[in-house]
C-alpha positions in Angstrom: -0.1 0.0 -0.1 1.4 3.7 -0.7 1.6 6.5 0.8 0.3 9.3 -0.8 1.9 12.9 0.4 -1.4 15.4 0.1 -0.9 19.0 -0.6 -2.8 21.8 1.2 -6.5 21.6 0.0 -6.2 18.8 -2.1 -7.6 15.6 -1.2 -8.0 13.0 -3.3 -11.0 10.3 -3.4 -11.3 8.0 -0.2 -8.6 10.3 1.8 -9.5 11.7 5.6 -8.2 14.8 6.3 -6.2 14.3 9.9 -7.6 16.9 12.6 -5.3 19.5 14.0 -4.0 18.6 17.5 -6.3 20.3 20.2 -4.3 22.3 22.9 -4.0 21.0 26.1 -6.6 22.6 28.4 -5.8 20.9 32.1 -2.4 21.0 33.1 -0.2 17.9 33.4 -1.3 15.8 36.6 1.9 15.3 38.7 1.7 11.9 40.0 2.6 11.7 44.1 4.6 8.4 44.9 6.5 7.5 47.3 7.3 8.5 50.6 7.1 12.1 50.0 4.2 12.0 47.9 2.5 10.6 51.3 4.2 13.2 53.5 2.6 15.9 50.6 -0.9 14.3 50.9 -0.8 13.9 54.9 0.9 17.3 56.0 -0.4 16.6 59.5 1.6 13.4 59.6 4.9 15.3 58.3 4.4 18.0 61.4 3.9 15.4 64.0 6.3 12.9 63.0 9.1 15.6 62.5 8.5 17.1 65.8 8.4 13.5 67.5 12.0 12.6 65.8 13.3 16.3 66.8 12.1 15.0 71.1 13.4 11.5 70.3 16.7 12.5 69.0 17.0 15.3 72.0 16.3 12.2 74.2 18.8 9.8 72.9 21.6 12.6 72.1 21.2 14.5 75.4 24.8 14.0 76.6 26.2 15.3 73.6 23.9 18.6 73.8 26.4 20.3 76.2 24.3 18.9 79.2 25.6 18.1 82.6 25.0 15.4 85.0 21.3 15.8 86.1 21.4 14.7 89.9 24.7 16.5 90.6 24.1 19.0 93.7 25.7 22.7 93.7 23.8 24.4 96.7 26.3 27.9 95.9 24.3 28.2 92.4 20.7 27.6 93.4 18.1 29.3 92.1 20.3 30.8 89.2 18.4 32.9 86.3 19.0 31.5 82.9 21.5 32.8 81.6 24.7 31.7 78.6 26.2 29.6 81.3 22.8 28.2 82.7 20.2 28.1 79.7 17.2 27.2 81.1 18.5 28.0 85.0 19.1 25.8 87.6 16.5 24.8 90.6 17.0 24.9 94.3 19.1 22.4 94.7 21.5 24.2 92.0 20.7 21.2 89.4 21.1 22.2 85.8 17.3 22.5 84.9 18.2 22.4 80.9 20.2 18.8 81.6 17.2 17.6 84.0 14.7 18.7 81.4 16.2 16.6 78.3 17.0 13.8 80.4 13.6 13.4 81.4 12.6 13.2 78.1 14.0 9.8 78.2 11.7 9.1 81.3 8.3 10.2 79.1 9.0 8.7 76.0 10.3 5.1 77.5 6.3 5.1 79.8 4.7 6.7 76.8 6.0 4.1 73.9 5.8 1.2 76.1 2.4 1.6 77.8 1.0 2.0 74.0 2.8 -1.1 73.0 2.1 -3.0 76.1 -1.5 -2.2 76.3 -2.6 -2.0 72.6 -0.8 -5.9 73.0 -3.3 -6.9 75.6 -6.2 -4.8 74.1 -5.8 -6.6 71.1 -5.6 -10.3 72.6 -8.6 -9.1 75.0 -10.9 -7.4 72.4 -10.3 -10.5 70.1 -11.1 -13.3 72.0 -14.0 -11.5 73.3 -15.4 -10.2 70.2 -15.1 -13.4 68.1 -16.1 -16.2 70.7 -19.1 -15.3 72.0 -19.0 -17.2 75.2 -16.2 -15.2 76.5 -17.8 -12.3 75.5 -20.0 -11.5 78.6 -17.3 -12.5 81.1 -14.3 -10.4 80.0 -16.4 -7.6 79.0 -18.0 -7.6 82.2 -14.2 -7.1 83.7 -13.4 -4.6 81.5 -16.7 -2.6 82.1 -15.7 -3.0 85.8 -12.3 -1.6 85.3 -13.5 1.7 83.6 -15.8 2.8 85.8 -12.8 3.4 87.9 -11.0 7.1 86.6 -7.8 5.8 84.8 -6.0 7.8 87.4 -7.4 7.0 90.3 -6.6 3.6 89.3 -3.1 4.1 88.6 -2.9 6.1 91.5 -4.2 3.2 93.8 -2.1 0.2 92.0 1.5 2.9 92.5 0.0 3.3 96.3 0.6 -1.0 96.7 4.2 -0.5 95.3 7.0 1.1 95.5 7.9 4.1 93.1 10.0 3.3 89.8 9.3 3.8 86.1 8.5 0.0 86.0 5.7 0.3 88.0 4.4 3.4 86.5 4.7 1.4 83.4 2.4 -1.4 84.6 0.1 1.2 86.6 -0.9 3.0 83.3 -1.1 -0.1 81.2 -3.4 -1.7 83.4 -5.5 1.4 83.5 -5.6 1.9 79.3 -6.0 -1.8 78.5 -9.8 -2.2 78.8 -10.2 1.0 76.3 -8.0 -0.9 73.6 -10.1 -4.4 74.5 -13.8 -2.2 74.0 -12.3 -0.6 70.9 -11.2 -3.9 69.0 -13.9 -5.6 70.2 -16.3 -3.3 68.6 -14.0 -3.6 65.4 -14.4 -7.5 65.5 -18.0 -7.2 66.1 -18.5 -5.7 62.9 -16.3 -7.7 60.4 -17.3 -11.6 62.0 -20.6 -10.2 60.1 -18.9 -9.8 56.8 -19.7 -12.1 53.8 -15.7 -13.3 53.4 -16.0 -14.7 57.1 -19.2 -16.3 56.5 -17.2 -18.0 53.4 -14.3 -18.9 55.5 -16.4 -20.5 58.5 -18.6 -22.4 55.7 -15.3 -24.0 53.6 -14.2 -25.0 57.3 -11.8 -22.8 58.4 -10.3 -22.8 61.7 -11.3 -19.7 64.6 -7.6 -19.2 64.9 -6.9 -19.0 61.2 -10.1 -16.7 60.7 -8.9 -14.5 63.3 -5.5 -14.1 62.0 -6.0 -13.8 58.7 -9.5 -12.1 58.2 -10.3 -10.3 61.8 -6.4 -9.2 62.9 -5.3 -7.2 59.9 -8.7 -5.4 59.6 -8.2 -4.0 63.2 -4.7 -2.9 62.9 -5.4 0.7 61.1 -7.9 1.9 64.3 -5.7 0.3 66.9 -2.6 2.3 65.4 -4.4 5.6 65.5 -5.7 4.7 69.5 -2.2 3.7 70.4 -0.4 7.5 69.5 -3.4 8.6 71.8 -2.4 6.1 74.5 0.7 7.3 74.1 0.4 10.9 74.8 -2.2 9.9 77.6 0.7 8.1 79.5 2.9 10.6 79.5 0.7 12.6 80.9 -0.6 10.6 83.6 3.2 9.8 84.2 3.8 13.4 84.9 0.5 13.3 87.4 1.7 10.7 88.9 5.4 12.1 89.7 3.7 15.8 90.5 1.6 14.5 93.4 4.6 12.1 94.5 3.3 8.8 93.4 5.3 8.6 90.2 8.8 7.8 89.6 11.3 8.6 92.7 12.3 12.6 93.0 16.3 11.1 92.3 15.1 10.3 88.6 14.8 13.4 86.3 11.5 13.8 85.0 9.4 16.2 83.6 6.5 15.6 86.7 9.1 15.5 89.3 11.0 18.8 87.7 7.4 21.0 87.8 6.9 19.1 91.6 9.8 20.4 93.0 9.8 23.8 91.1 5.7 24.4 92.0 6.9 25.9 95.7 8.8 28.9 93.9 6.4 29.4 91.0 5.6 32.8 91.9 9.7 34.1 92.5 11.3 31.4 90.1 8.9 30.2 87.4 11.3 28.8 84.6 11.6 25.7 86.7 8.6 24.9 86.0 7.9 26.5 82.5 10.4 24.5 80.8 9.4 21.2 81.7 6.0 22.0 80.6 6.8 23.5 77.5 8.5 20.0 76.3 5.7 17.8 77.6 3.1 20.2 76.0 5.4 20.1 72.5 5.5 16.2 72.9 2.1 15.8 73.6 0.9 17.4 71.0 3.4 15.6 68.2 1.8 12.6 69.3 -1.7 13.8 68.3 -0.9 15.4 65.5 0.2 12.1 64.4 -2.5 10.0 65.4 -4.6 12.4 63.5 -2.6 12.3 60.5 -3.1 8.4 61.1 -6.7 8.5 61.5 -6.8 10.3 58.4 -4.7 8.8 55.9 -5.9 5.3 57.3 -9.7 5.7 57.3 -10.8 5.5 53.3 -13.8 7.8 54.1 -11.6 10.7 55.3 -8.3 9.8 53.0 -7.8 13.0 51.0 -8.3 12.4 47.2 -5.6 13.7 44.7 
């Protein structure tokens, strides 16, 4: 078949004139893929995660950030105002508040992350059991309801009163107080999932109950559980500060944000910086965790996910 070159305005029999290409009306869409694209679509996660990484880095590299021994006493330099030598000032015993605040981040982050992990793990196990196994639901949930009827901070105080003050006991007390909320959340998700057609099909095909739980139920509970874990982390850090502030948490020798604020409250009117700096760090940390949780909720929930 021969190709015929057509002159402008001269069309042969059976020839079809090609239409001129239309101009682009819409600009080309830039594909947002990868980790950078995910952060652009979810700025809340980027802000919260970045702030959280900064605080974690401060806690890890505290010895390298021009700090001194946070427990070293120096009565000769007590209650010094913030200056070039003492960035956050000194407390009533001459201890450097800057060093104590940076080392206190280790205690708060350890408590927050540990409580979030253990309460999520225990609550997930209880929620899966009570949500999918009907005969265990009535027994387990009544126990959880009894624990939830007590305010979590009062329950933690009662548990701390039975043990000596330590970071481990604080983690244990707050974890026990947070487990009922996680288990009830997971149970509610499981109750809606076990009525789905794919679960009925798995039961009809003879799939065992443990396989149904781990193959079909568990993966669908991880998204809401992850979001809940971030809020538990923030709540645990606040609870630890409250317990330490009232003298029922970590021992006074351990530099935690709650202990620093508790020791500085007597001088609040004349030396407010002793309470101000640990309170600012605690607020920023809780804000970072909450921003991260809000961003994960929007990203993991298909009904709230942003469309690009």
